[in-house]
C-alpha positions, 0 to 999 in steps of 0.5 A: 532483409534476412542474411543469406548463406553467402552472407554467412560465409562472408561473416565467417571470413570476417571473423577469421580476419578479425581474429588475425588482427587485420582490421587495419589491412581491410580498412586500407585495401577495401573500398569504403562502399564494400567495407560498409556492406560487409559490416551490414552483413555482419550485423544481419547475421548477428541479428538472425543468430540472436533471433534464432537462439533459445528464448531466455538464454543468457549472453554472458560474454558482454560482461567482459566487453569494455563497451559494456563497462563504459555504458555502465558508467552513465546508465542510471544518471538522473533516474535510477541512481538518484532513486536508489539513494532516496530508497536507502536514505534512512537505511541502517546496516549492511547492503548488497549491490547485486550485479554491481558492475564497475561499482559506480552505484556503490561509490554514489552511496558512500555519502550515506554514513549509516550503511556499508555497501558490498557488491558482487558480480559475475565479471571479474573484469567489471570488478577490476574497474570497481577496485580501480575506483577505490572500492575495497576488494574485501567488499567485492565478490565475484560470483553468480547472483543465482548462487550467492556465497554469503551466509543466510541473513548476512545483509540487511538490504540488497538492490539490483539495477537493470540486472534481473531482467537479463536472467532466464526465467529459472535464473530470475527465480534463483536470483530472488531465492538467493536474495531472500536467503541473504537479506533480512529486511527488504530488497529493491530491484529496478527493472524495465517493463514493456510500454505496452504492458504486454508480455513481449518476452525475450528481446535481443537488441544489444543486450537480451532481456525480458520485456514483460508486463508489471503483472508478470514481474509481480507474479514472479516475485510473489513466488518467493516474497510475500509482499511486493511493492511497485514504484515508478522509476524515471528511467525509460527507453523506446520500448520500456519504462522503469519500475522498482520491485520492493520485495520483503516477507 
């Protein structure tokens, strides 16, 4: 069911109440049935707002949400995190974790003694979590992945996990261009592809992203890199399966 104009008014009122820090008052004064109804209206309005947004527009506020920080602590358990350790097992040199978040993956790679892993992320909030887990501040940079501040050829390798798909099409191109600039050997990018292998476009569940075919992703990578290899990932959800894009010249 679509949200009505009355729903929107109620939603705006709920936002004001939230800003006034009166959630406890609502909980104590409203009947449970009415409170659940208001929450359902809020979810409908938010869903319609996302659906009406311009396709491929990034939502950045989520990267300062504690719920996102918590989700990043377990996202790749048993799949992508095992895979990046294997992909870098015989690597030597410096490595950049692009969109490193809370630094969980960097910490997992610390046992690989022949690499030195650095990280960057747009969220200073998430990077604070990374320093709290013991990652040296001098190895962390707060920046946009589409405008990396490192010199050309600064790293031997780079990787991103569950990040590239959240950029606009223009952003994906800029992300890959910047990666090519700062990396001398190869980069590894784990992304979801649609189970249907159709280009389903920009979808907006909790976090918006492109859910497109493997061919779509390879074509976009080949605009920047001469060689793109695709490997299966064990990661999956209801609408997507994981792929690794290994990019090099």
